[in-house]
N, C-alpha and C positions, 0 to 999 in steps of 0.2 A: 330647272334650275336657275335661281336666281345670281343674275351677275351684280356685285357690288363694285361700285366705285368711290373711291374715296377723293374727296374733292378739297386741295388745301389753299384755290385761290379763293380771295376775298371779296373779289368785286363783281362779281357777276350772278349776283342769288338770282335777281329777276328773271334768268332767262336759263335758269337751272332746271326748268318744265319742259324745255326744250330734250333731256338728256332723258330725264324721268318720265314722256310720255313716250318714247323709244323703247321703255321697257327694262329698262337700269336704276336698283334702289342708288342711292348715294349717303353715303356717310360725310358735313360737313366738319374742315378740322380747319379754319381759319387762321389758326392761333399758334404757335410755337406749342406751347403748353397740349392746346386741343389736339395738337397733329402725334404730338407724341403719345397719348394716353389712346386716339383712336389704335395705332398702330399696333401699341399693347395690349389693348380690348379686345379688338377688330380683326387684325393680323390675318388669321384664317379662312376669313371670310371674304378677302379685298382680291380682287382681278385686275382691275383698275385703278390707276392714282392719276387727276388731274392735278396740275402746275401749273406752273409758268416760272421761263431762265431764272430768276434772283432765288426765288422758291426752292426751285431746286430737287430732286431725289437722291440719298446717299446712298451709298454700297451699302452700310450699318442696316438702314430702310430695309433697303430691296431685301437682305437676308434677313430681315424679318417679316416680309410679305411671303410666305410658302406658295400663294397659289396668285402670283401678279404676275399677269400676264403681257400688259400692255400699259407704257407708260404714256399718255398725251398731255402736250406741253403746247399751251395758249399762248401764241404769239410765235415770232418765228426764231428766236433765242433762248438754248437750253443749256447754259453756259454750266448750270450746277448739275447737271442729269447727270450723274455718273453712268457714264454709256459704256466704259470699259466693264462695272458691275452686269450692265441691261443684257448687254454682250452674253458674260458668260453662264447667264440665266438661262439665256432664248428668249427675252422679252421685248416685244419689238417698243418703238419708241416712236409718233411724230409729232410731229409740230402743225404752228398756224399760218407759217409763213405767208405771207401778203394780204393772210383776211385782213388787217388794220391797218394797213396802207395808206388808205385816202386822211384817214382820222390824224396819223402822224406824220404825214405829209404837211398837213391843213395845220397842224399846232407847229411844226417845225417853221411854217413861214410867217405864222404869227408874232412868234417867239422872236423871227428876224427881222419885223416890222418894230413890233415893240421895244428889240434892244436898241436899233439903230435911228429910231423914229423917236425915241425916248419917250415913247407915251409912260409908263411908269411913273416917270417924274414927272412930267406936264399935269397927269390926272393928280398928283399929291399937289400940283403947287396952286392949282384949281380948289383942290378941297381945302387948302388954305386961307385962300383969300389972297390969295397972290396971282398974275398975271405974267407969269415969265414966258420970255419971248425966248427961245435957243437956237442956232441954226442948229439942224441935221441931214445927213447924207438922205441923197436918194436911195433907191435899189434901182432904178430904170437906169440899163447900158452898164451895169457893174458886173463885176468877174466871179461868181459863185464856185466855189472848190466844195464838190460831196467825196466823202471819206467813205466808200462802197455803195455800189450803184445796184444795189438787189432792188424787190421790187419797192420797199420805202424811199428806195436814192434814187429810181426812177420816176416815182410821183412828183416829188421835190422836184424833178430836171422839169419837170413839164411845166409845172406850177410855177418856177422860176424864168424858162426859157419863153414861154406862149405869156404869161402872163405879164410878165414883168421887165420882158426885154434883155435878159442877162443874158449874157455868156457865161458856157456851163462845162465845169469840165471837173476829172472825177481820179479818184485811186481807187483800183482793185486789186487783189491776190494776182487777177490777170486782164489784159484786156479785153474788152466786148468790142465784136463784128460787128450789131445792130443796132448802135445807139450814134444818135452824130456827133457826138461831146467828147471833147478832147480827152487824150488819157495820159497821166502822169505815173509816171515810174514810184515812185516817195512819195511818201505824208509828205513830207518837205517842201519837193518838186511842186506838189502842188498847191502848197499854205501859199508858196511865192507865187503865184500869178493868182490869187484870189484877192478879192477884196473882204469877202465871207465865204468862211470854210463852215459848212453842216456835217456833221458826223452823225453815220448812220450804219456804221455796219456791227455787224455781231460783238458781244463781246466774247471771253476766253482767253485764249494762252496765246492766241497768233496774232489777239491784238489786243494786247496786256500794255497801255501808255505807248500805245503808238504816236499819242501826241506828246511831245517833250518840251523842251527847254528850246530845242533846236527848231520845229517845226513852228513855234509860238512866236520864235524870232523872226522865222522866215516870213509867218503873217506878218507882220511888223506893227508899231503903233497905231495906225490907221483899221487896222484888218480888225472882224469881231469873229467869237465864235457861237457856233452853237450845237449844240447834245441833244439827241433824243434819241440815243441810242445805248451804250451803258457806259456806267462812270468809267468802269477800269478802265474805258480807252484812251481816258487823256487821264497824266499824270498830275492830279489834283493839287501837289504841292508846287508846282511848276505856273501854273493856271493859276491860283493866287499870287506867285510872288511878280508872275506878267502883267497881271490887273494892278496890283499895288501898284506897281512902278513905272505902271503906261505903256507896258510895251507892246502890249495889246489895247485896243480902247474899247474890247469889252467884251462880254461872254453873255450866254443866257442858256440854263441849263437846267433841262428837265429829271436829270436821274444825279446818283450821288452815290458813292461808295459806300455807304452805313446807315440805308435808309429805314425811317426817317429822319435819322440826324445828318443836320445837314451844317458844316463846319461856320463857327462864328464867323470865320476870317472872311467867308463868304456876304454872309446876310447884312454886312456894314457897308460895301461896295458900290456906291452909285453908279457905277460899271454894270451892273448886275443885275439878271432876271430870273427869276428863279420860281419853278410851277412843280409841285409835288407828283413827278413820275405819272402825268395824266395823258399824255402822248397819244396811245392806244385808246382814251375812255371815250366812247361815243356809243352810242343807243345802234347804230349800225354795227359797228368793229366786235362789240358785245355779242350782237344777235348773228352774227357773220363766225365769229371766232368760235360759239358753243356749239352752232348747228355743224359747223366744221368737226370737233367733239365728235358730236354722235354720230356725223359720217363715218367718222372713222373706227367707231367701235364697232356700230352696226354693219359695217365692211368684215371688221377682222373675226367677230366673234360668228359671221357665219362663213369663215371661211372663205371671204374674198381678198383680195390683195386692198390693203390701204390708200386713201389718197394720197396723203401728206408723210412716208417714211419722211425717218432719222437714220442717214447712214452711221454702223455702229464701227467702230475701229475696230482692225483686224486682230489685231492681236494686243 
């Protein structure tokens, strides 16, 4: 019997042959309209769904797929996958935690360097025929705070500590006993002891607007913040206010509340660096995440344990 996978992700087409060559039939539906049409038209034959955290899979969609058995999420976050509905239906959920961590960590450091050293502004000045020289801080010896010390946070910490001689502190839901970095009990406490704050925690209800006015005030007028996680972790209203009134020195953002829409208030600020949610995009990360999806699908449909199961709620 043919096993059919509905693919909602829009950035991995070059690597989808990995899944097809594993024996699966794919239905591509990368836009909202194509997604709705595919579920309405092919719902009876879909056995698996490939999605990512911001795209998710909702309860009504799960209900419309009577033969759905597994949801595979690319990347670590699964905030818009209805886990309760999946559990009620007995649907397995997997994610891609850790596979794209090197790419995301590289991008986080690139954003931090661009922001702190004002690379976009310097580049623009040269292109305008100017020769603007501005004194900017160094990264060496500074204090880095990492909000969320999972796979991505750990990769960032190693780059910062070993590559830039930075001291590293972190905040997690609970302290880790296997790292040499200093633990802070709250996000505000972390911001208070940081020159730079990088957000690397998953999205979802547990981290919603964890970085608010109080955290930004603790970071202070010389502090910089980078977000390569989920926009929901930072209060956008509080962030824009802090940037406009120079209560923090600057922000670099790869994620936004209503992608691809970006607030004009952010676009006009000179102390902001913006990228279009590309931190996890690299050939290496894309191939690795799609290979993990194929491995999870092969294991599941062979009756073996999946490699990266997502824990489902008890009730």
